[in-house]
PAVEXVO-169618 format. One record per residue (C-alpha): residue number from 1; residue in one letter; x, y, z. Coordinates in nm, 3 decimals. Layout:
residues N
NUM; A; X; Y; Z
...
END
This chain:
residues 194
1; M; 0.343; 1.475; -0.934
2; V; 0.259; 1.278; -0.621
3; S; 0.209; 0.907; -0.684
4; A; 0.049; 0.630; -0.486
5; V; 0.202; 0.284; -0.504
6; V; 0.002; -0.022; -0.403
7; L; 0.232; -0.312; -0.318
8; A; 0.055; -0.621; -0.450
9; A; 0.333; -0.854; -0.562
10; G; 0.343; -1.115; -0.286
11; A; 0.284; -1.486; -0.331
12; S; 0.034; -1.522; -0.041
13; T; 0.219; -1.826; 0.093
14; R; 0.050; -1.814; 0.436
15; M; -0.294; -1.800; 0.275
16; G; -0.231; -2.095; 0.045
17; T; -0.406; -1.917; -0.244
18; Q; -0.379; -1.569; -0.401
19; K; -0.533; -1.366; -0.119
20; L; -0.572; -1.053; -0.328
21; L; -0.837; -1.225; -0.539
22; L; -1.048; -1.333; -0.241
23; P; -1.393; -1.168; -0.244
24; L; -1.490; -0.901; 0.006
25; D; -1.830; -0.737; -0.039
26; N; -1.862; -0.875; -0.393
27; E; -1.524; -0.755; -0.519
28; P; -1.170; -0.890; -0.489
29; L; -0.968; -0.765; -0.192
30; L; -0.716; -0.605; -0.431
31; R; -0.982; -0.409; -0.618
32; R; -1.134; -0.282; -0.292
33; V; -0.800; -0.147; -0.170
34; V; -0.694; 0.000; -0.505
35; R; -1.035; 0.163; -0.553
36; H; -0.995; 0.340; -0.217
37; V; -0.647; 0.460; -0.317
38; C; -0.777; 0.581; -0.656
39; D; -1.044; 0.787; -0.481
40; A; -0.789; 0.969; -0.262
41; G; -0.673; 1.226; -0.517
42; F; -0.318; 1.122; -0.606
43; D; -0.184; 1.226; -0.946
44; E; -0.131; 0.862; -1.042
45; V; -0.177; 0.519; -0.890
46; L; 0.082; 0.254; -0.967
47; V; -0.003; -0.104; -0.872
48; L; 0.295; -0.333; -0.835
49; L; 0.201; -0.688; -0.929
50; G; 0.404; -1.007; -0.906
51; S; 0.261; -1.348; -0.823
52; E; -0.022; -1.445; -1.059
53; H; 0.000; -1.100; -1.217
54; E; -0.229; -1.181; -1.509
55; Q; -0.516; -1.275; -1.279
56; T; -0.456; -0.986; -1.038
57; A; -0.441; -0.742; -1.331
58; K; -0.784; -0.863; -1.445
59; A; -0.924; -0.777; -1.103
60; L; -0.832; -0.412; -1.167
61; E; -0.987; -0.371; -1.512
62; G; -1.154; -0.032; -1.554
63; L; -0.966; 0.141; -1.271
64; P; -0.737; 0.435; -1.356
65; V; -0.411; 0.268; -1.261
66; R; -0.071; 0.193; -1.410
67; L; 0.035; -0.169; -1.368
68; V; 0.398; -0.272; -1.322
69; V; 0.514; -0.631; -1.275
70; N; 0.791; -0.707; -1.027
71; S; 0.952; -1.016; -1.176
72; D; 1.171; -1.057; -0.864
73; Y; 0.876; -1.063; -0.621
74; A; 0.987; -1.397; -0.474
75; T; 1.293; -1.229; -0.320
76; G; 1.075; -1.019; -0.090
77; M; 0.932; -0.672; -0.038
78; G; 1.264; -0.499; -0.100
79; S; 1.239; -0.593; -0.467
80; S; 0.900; -0.425; -0.484
81; F; 1.043; -0.099; -0.351
82; R; 1.324; -0.118; -0.607
83; T; 1.080; -0.186; -0.891
84; A; 0.848; 0.092; -0.779
85; V; 1.123; 0.353; -0.749
86; A; 1.254; 0.260; -1.094
87; N; 0.907; 0.325; -1.235
88; L; 0.851; 0.667; -1.075
89; P; 1.076; 0.891; -1.288
90; N; 0.852; 1.198; -1.264
91; S; 0.725; 1.170; -0.907
92; E; 0.821; 1.424; -0.645
93; A; 0.687; 1.189; -0.376
94; A; 0.512; 0.856; -0.343
95; M; 0.283; 0.697; -0.088
96; F; 0.333; 0.323; -0.043
97; A; 0.025; 0.124; 0.059
98; L; -0.032; -0.247; 0.113
99; A; -0.283; -0.431; -0.102
100; D; -0.417; -0.639; 0.187
101; Q; -0.541; -0.366; 0.425
102; P; -0.916; -0.362; 0.355
103; F; -1.022; -0.113; 0.622
104; V; -0.806; 0.190; 0.535
105; T; -1.043; 0.438; 0.372
106; S; -1.008; 0.680; 0.083
107; A; -1.030; 0.965; 0.335
108; E; -0.733; 0.826; 0.525
109; Y; -0.522; 0.785; 0.212
110; R; -0.618; 1.143; 0.125
111; A; -0.509; 1.254; 0.473
112; V; -0.160; 1.125; 0.395
113; L; -0.154; 1.326; 0.072
114; D; -0.293; 1.637; 0.243
115; A; -0.034; 1.613; 0.523
116; Y; 0.245; 1.604; 0.266
117; R; 0.108; 1.905; 0.081
118; Q; 0.013; 2.113; 0.383
119; H; 0.311; 2.047; 0.611
120; A; 0.579; 2.031; 0.340
121; S; 0.703; 1.730; 0.531
122; P; 0.928; 1.497; 0.328
123; I; 0.791; 1.190; 0.509
124; V; 0.438; 1.119; 0.627
125; S; 0.406; 0.809; 0.840
126; V; 0.106; 0.645; 1.001
127; R; 0.045; 0.498; 1.345
128; Y; -0.248; 0.281; 1.444
129; G; -0.245; 0.325; 1.819
130; D; 0.111; 0.224; 1.911
131; V; 0.185; 0.042; 1.585
132; M; 0.362; 0.204; 1.292
133; A; 0.236; 0.059; 0.964
134; P; 0.162; 0.163; 0.603
135; P; 0.063; 0.367; 0.423
136; H; 0.372; 0.588; 0.437
137; L; 0.471; 0.867; 0.200
138; F; 0.827; 0.957; 0.103
139; A; 0.961; 1.253; -0.093
140; R; 1.187; 1.171; -0.386
141; E; 1.502; 1.239; -0.184
142; F; 1.438; 0.911; 0.002
143; F; 1.386; 0.695; -0.309
144; P; 1.753; 0.580; -0.313
145; E; 1.716; 0.453; 0.045
146; L; 1.392; 0.275; -0.041
147; A; 1.559; 0.112; -0.341
148; V; 1.811; -0.073; -0.122
149; L; 1.566; -0.207; 0.137
150; E; 1.543; -0.579; 0.198
151; H; 1.205; -0.573; 0.370
152; G; 0.970; -0.293; 0.478
153; A; 1.033; 0.080; 0.508
154; R; 1.072; 0.090; 0.887
155; P; 1.452; 0.152; 0.876
156; V; 1.401; 0.463; 0.662
157; L; 1.123; 0.587; 0.888
158; L; 1.332; 0.539; 1.202
159; R; 1.641; 0.699; 1.048
160; H; 1.449; 1.015; 0.955
161; R; 1.200; 1.053; 1.241
162; D; 1.287; 1.420; 1.272
163; Q; 1.165; 1.479; 0.915
164; S; 0.833; 1.299; 0.953
165; T; 0.479; 1.411; 1.006
166; V; 0.302; 1.131; 1.193
167; L; -0.070; 1.070; 1.145
168; T; -0.275; 0.857; 1.380
169; F; -0.540; 0.632; 1.227
170; P; -0.795; 0.433; 1.430
171; A; -0.636; 0.115; 1.563
172; D; -0.912; -0.100; 1.412
173; R; -0.799; 0.000; 1.062
174; L; -0.486; -0.207; 1.116
175; A; -0.619; -0.535; 0.983
176; D; -0.449; -0.718; 0.702
177; V; -0.524; -1.046; 0.535
178; D; -0.237; -1.293; 0.559
179; T; -0.401; -1.619; 0.671
180; P; -0.738; -1.793; 0.629
181; E; -0.818; -1.690; 0.987
182; D; -0.749; -1.324; 0.903
183; Y; -0.980; -1.350; 0.605
184; E; -1.264; -1.494; 0.812
185; L; -1.223; -1.217; 1.072
186; V; -1.231; -0.948; 0.804
187; K; -1.544; -1.099; 0.645
188; R; -1.716; -1.107; 0.985
189; R; -1.627; -0.743; 1.051
190; L; -1.761; -0.636; 0.713
191; S; -2.084; -0.829; 0.754
192; S; -2.138; -0.671; 1.098
193; G; -2.078; -0.323; 0.957
194; R; -1.774; -0.246; 1.176
END
């Protein structure tokens, strides 16, 4: 089984409100991202919630996902990797995606899954131009390394570059929503159809 994990536990401190509930094209940001992941063909989609988890869970009603709450979300992203790995007992591999990247498409998430299946590569990483950023997929053999991370997965990716298939996504997909300014830029891009 190949799982997808959507990391959605953060407290949105730079936004000043729960960013994942902000509307984009008449749906919450979180639902937009998770819907795209659900459409990519993974065997299961696990959404890791934390801050305001009851409200964020409501935003996902009706989607075929498994919800897990990271009660230690305030300690940082490392706790989300630990919680995710602990809740993937039957997964041979897992793709980790961020809940605040509204422009990554279902086709691109599927490309990560296809690269894993076709290349038998234990890691599939993504570059947007010169920037390495999620989603990234890791075979089960790397779960113990993910479980001891303090922040993002970059150290694991760098340590095992020789075992990675690297995909290149369009640079303009690398937009995330961390601040009110980011949110306004994303809304403008969506309204202009870019």
